C-alpha positions in Angstrom: 16.4 14.2 11.7 12.5 14.1 10.6 9.9 16.4 11.7 6.9 14.3 13.6 3.8 13.8 11.6 0.8 15.5 13.4 -2.7 15.6 12.4 -2.6 18.9 11.2 0.5 18.3 8.9 -1.2 15.1 7.3 -4.7 16.9 6.8 -3.8 20.5 6.3 -0.4 22.3 5.9 1.2 19.4 4.1 -0.4 20.3 0.9 0.8 23.9 1.1 4.5 22.7 2.2 4.7 20.2 -0.6 6.9 21.8 -3.6 5.2 21.2 -6.8 6.8 18.4 -8.7 9.6 19.5 -11.2 9.7 22.9 -9.2 12.3 22.1 -6.4 15.6 23.5 -7.7 18.8 21.9 -7.1 21.3 23.2 -5.2 24.3 24.9 -7.4 24.8 23.0 -10.7 22.4 21.3 -12.6 21.7 17.9 -11.0 23.9 14.9 -12.3 20.7 12.4 -12.1 17.2 13.7 -12.5 14.3 11.0 -11.7 10.8 10.5 -11.0 8.9 9.1 -8.3 5.2 8.1 -8.5 2.4 7.0 -6.1 -1.4 6.8 -6.0 -1.8 8.7 -2.4 -3.2 12.1 -1.9 -1.0 15.3 -1.3 -1.7 14.8 2.4 -1.2 11.3 3.0 2.1 10.3 4.8 3.3 8.2 1.9 3.6 11.4 -0.3 4.9 13.6 2.8 7.8 11.1 3.7 9.1 10.4 0.2 9.3 14.3 -0.5 11.2 14.3 2.8 13.5 11.4 1.8 14.0 13.2 -1.8 15.0 16.2 0.0 17.5 14.8 2.2 18.9 13.1 -1.0 19.1 16.4 -2.7 20.9 17.8 0.1 23.5 15.1 1.2 24.6 14.5 -2.8 24.8 18.4 -2.9 22.3 18.8 -5.6 23.6 15.8 -7.7 20.5 13.7 -7.3 17.4 15.3 -7.9 14.3 13.0 -7.5 10.6 14.6 -8.3 7.7 13.1 -6.3 4.5 12.9 -8.5 1.5 12.0 -6.1 -1.8 11.5 -6.6 -1.7 9.4 -9.8 -0.2 12.3 -11.6 1.4 10.0 -13.8 -1.4 7.8 -14.2 -3.2 4.7 -12.0 -0.9 2.1 -10.3 -1.1 -0.3 -13.3 0.1 2.7 -16.1 2.9 3.9 -13.5 4.2 0.0 -13.1 4.0 -0.1 -17.1 6.3 2.9 -17.3 8.3 1.6 -14.3 9.0 -1.6 -16.4 9.9 0.4 -19.4 12.2 2.7 -17.7 10.3 5.7 -18.2 9.8 5.7 -14.4 12.5 5.5 -11.8 10.8 4.9 -8.5 7.2 3.9 -7.5 5.4 2.6 -4.3 3.0 -0.1 -4.9 1.2 -2.5 -2.9 2.7 -6.0 -3.7 -1.0 -7.6 -4.0 -1.1 -5.4 -7.2 2.8 -6.2 -8.4 1.7 -9.6 -8.3 0.0 -9.7 -11.6 3.8 -9.5 -12.7 5.5 -11.1 -10.0 3.0 -13.7 -8.0 5.0 -14.4 -5.0 4.6 -10.7 -4.0 1.2 -10.9 -2.8 1.8 -13.5 -0.4 2.2 -11.5 2.6 -1.2 -10.4 1.8 -3.4 -13.7 2.7 -6.4 -13.1 4.5 -6.1 -13.1 8.6 -2.5 -14.4 8.0 -1.0 -11.8 10.7 -2.7 -10.5 14.0 -0.6 -7.6 14.7 2.1 -5.5 13.7 4.7 -7.0 15.6 4.3 -10.1 13.2 3.9 -8.3 10.2 7.1 -6.4 10.6 9.1 -9.5 11.6 7.9 -11.2 8.4 8.4 -8.5 5.9 11.9 -7.2 7.6 13.0 -10.8 7.6 12.8 -14.1 5.4 9.4 -13.5 4.2 10.6 -9.9 2.7 13.6 -11.4 1.4 11.9 -14.1 -1.0 9.2 -11.4 -2.1 12.5 -8.9 -2.9 14.2 -11.8 -4.9 11.1 -12.8 -7.1 10.9 -8.9 -7.8 14.5 -8.7 -8.7 14.2 -11.7 -11.2 11.4 -10.0 -12.9 13.6 -7.1 -13.5 12.5 -4.8 -10.9 14.3 -3.6 -7.7 12.5 -3.6 -4.5 14.0 -1.7 -1.3 14.8 -3.5 1.8 12.2 -1.7 3.9 8.2 -2.5 3.1 6.1 0.7 3.6 2.7 0.4 5.5 -0.7 0.2 3.6 -2.4 -0.9 7.0 -5.0 -3.2 8.2 -7.9 -3.3 5.7 -11.4 -2.7 6.7 -14.7 -2.8 4.5 -16.9 0.2 4.1 -20.3 0.6 2.3 -23.0 3.2 1.3 -25.7 0.6 1.6 -25.6 -1.9 5.0 -23.1 -2.6 7.5 -21.0 -5.9 7.1 -21.5 -7.5 10.5 -21.1 -11.2 9.5 -19.9 -13.0 6.3 -23.2 -13.5 5.0 -23.4 -9.4 4.7 -21.1 -9.6 2.0 -23.2 -12.3 -0.3 -23.7 -10.5 -3.6 -22.4 -7.5 -2.4 -20.4 -5.1 -5.0 -17.2 -4.0 -3.6 -14.3 -2.3 -5.3 -11.0 -4.2 -4.8 -7.7 -3.5 -6.2 -6.4 -5.1 -9.5 -5.0 -8.1 -8.0 -5.9 -12.0 -8.3 -5.6 -12.3 -4.4 -8.1 -9.9 -3.7 -10.6 -11.0 -6.0 -10.4 -14.6 -5.0 -10.8 -13.3 -1.2 -14.1 -11.7 -1.8 -15.1 -14.3 -4.3 -14.9 -16.9 -1.2 -17.0 -14.5 0.5 -19.7 -14.9 -2.1 -19.2 -11.2 -2.8 -19.1 -9.6 -6.3 -15.5 -7.9 -6.4 -14.7 -5.4 -9.0 -10.9 -4.6 -9.8 -10.7 -0.8 -10.2 -7.6 1.2 -9.6 -7.5 3.8 -6.5 -7.4 6.5 -8.9 -11.0 5.7 -9.7 -12.3 4.4 -6.6 -13.9 7.7 -5.5 -15.7 8.2 -8.8 -17.1 4.2 -8.7 -18.4 4.6 -5.2 -20.1 8.2 -6.1 -21.9 6.6 -9.2 -22.7 3.6 -7.2 -20.9 1.1 -9.8 -19.8 -0.7 -6.5 -21.4 -0.4 -3.3 -18.3 -0.2 -1.0 -14.5 -1.0 -0.9 -12.0 -1.8 1.6 -8.7 0.2 2.6 -7.3 1.0 5.9 -8.8 3.9 7.8 -6.2 6.4 6.8 -6.6 6.2 3.2 -10.7 6.4 3.8 -9.9 9.6 5.3 -7.2 11.1 2.9 -9.2 10.2 -0.2 -12.5 11.6 1.8 -14.3 8.3 1.1 -16.3 9.3 4.0 -18.2 11.5 1.2 -19.7 8.5 -0.5 -19.8 6.1 2.4 -21.7 5.6 5.5 -20.7 2.1 7.2 -17.1 0.9 8.3 -17.0 -2.6 9.5 -13.8 -3.3 11.0 -13.1 -6.5 9.4 -8.9 -6.3 9.5 -9.1 -9.2 7.0 -5.9 -8.7 5.4 -2.7 -6.4 6.2 -0.9 -4.8 2.9 2.1 -3.0 2.2 3.7 -0.9 -0.5 6.9 -1.9 -2.2 9.4 1.0 -2.8 10.2 -0.1 -6.4 12.8 1.1 -8.7 13.4 0.0 -12.5 16.2 -2.8 -12.1 18.1 -1.7 -15.2 18.1 2.4 -14.2 19.0 1.3 -10.5 21.9 -1.0 -11.5 23.1 1.9 -13.7 23.7 4.4 -11.0 26.9 4.8 -9.2 27.2 2.7 -6.0 27.4 5.9 -3.8 24.4 7.3 -5.2 22.3 4.0 -4.6 23.6 3.9 -1.1 22.4 7.7 -0.3 18.8 7.1 -2.0 18.6 3.4 0.0 19.3 5.2 3.2 16.8 8.0 2.8 13.8 5.9 1.5 14.2 3.1 4.1 14.6 5.6 6.8 11.5 7.4 5.6 9.8 3.9 5.1 10.3 3.5 8.9 9.0 6.9 9.9 5.9 6.2 7.6 5.4 3.1 9.6 5.2 4.8 12.4 2.3 7.6 10.8 0.2 4.7 10.3 0.3 3.2 13.7 -0.4 6.8 15.3 -3.4 7.1 13.0 -5.2 4.0 13.8 -5.3 5.7 17.4 -7.1 8.6 16.3 -8.8 8.1 12.9 -11.8 6.1 14.2 -13.2 9.2 16.1 -12.3 11.5 13.1 -14.4 9.2 10.9 -17.3 9.1 13.3 -17.5 12.8 13.3 -17.7 13.2 9.5 -21.0 10.6 9.6 -19.5 7.3 9.4 -21.2 4.3 11.6 -18.6 1.9 12.7 -19.1 -2.0 13.7 -16.9 -4.6 15.0 -17.7 -7.9 13.4 -15.9 -11.4 15.0 -13.2 -12.0 12.4 -12.9 -15.8 13.3 -16.6 -16.0 11.3 -14.9 -14.7 8.2 -11.8 -16.8 8.8 -14.1 -19.9 8.9 -15.8 -19.1 5.5 -12.2 -18.8 3.8 -11.2 -22.3 5.3 -14.5 -23.9 4.1 -14.3 -22.1 0.6 -10.7 -23.7 0.0 -9.1 -20.3 -0.1 -6.0 -21.3 1.9 -5.2 -24.2 0.2 -5.6 -22.7 -3.5 -3.3 -20.1 -2.4 -0.8 -22.5 -0.7 -0.6 -24.5 -4.0 -0.1 -21.3 -6.0 3.1 -20.2 -3.7 4.6 -23.5 -3.1 5.3 -25.0 -0.1 8.6 -23.6 0.4 7.3 -20.0 0.5 4.3 -20.8 2.5 6.5 -22.3 5.1 8.1 -18.9 5.1 5.1 -17.3 5.7 4.0 -19.7 8.6 7.5 -19.3 10.3 6.0 -15.7 11.3 2.1 -16.2 10.9 1.9 -19.7 12.5 -0.1 -22.4 10.7 -3.1 -20.7 8.3 -6.1 -22.0 7.4 -6.4 -24.7 10.0 
């Protein structure tokens, strides 16, 4: 049974509670299988906390046979660096946005279409259902392994150091950081913005040095990465939902004994469910937390932004890229998109 995530745990004591990578000792003899897991989240982020819980349970259930060390906060490099390591087999596991993975497996970004999902009910129905299935199949064809449960990366909001984003016109010419993903770039270009693709490991410095004016992320990432130190405004655009795929190197994964794969899958999928609850709970509190840090919030009309995407041909473009069959699976859950 996992312990509940509390505000204190996420933002304070978690850092002290997490063993440093490589220092956790196996029970009994030397582990038969030693592996690494990387992410781009701080030590205090729910991703890191829940992944650490999972690997501790795996170590215990296998009686020390399987040891997985978690390397958070880009210790193994940025997202694209870790993806390269994962593909080569130098890294066994990582969490990565499907939109960033789409530079390698194009279909994995389909759940990130702007304003496709109105709420978490439709999100989880889709990614736990047929939409998640076709994404995992595309990942497997590319030589990787995607676990059944997608980890939450939240509904995303736009932040700024210069001015609030109240209408789509406020995005025209706006220098905004986006992750390294064609879909993200395409969407903000449709708004008339000037998106710059930058790995999350470099976001704080890019904002601090004014390379970009703003960025977009769920509130929990803005808080844990301390982006409130270099941003003033948050516009609750909720322009897309994003998730983290828990990925493994396909060759390494298939080489593990079936009983080992079963234990790893059980605990990583269970921790994904726990992490989803952490995100849902955080949305209820983080707005006031960030306001106390001096951030100014506004709530723009999402329909105005969606209409801009329709007029710019954004939805037609991506429907053609994904194909009619995959788009139909998306609309099975999201309803008609782009009309």
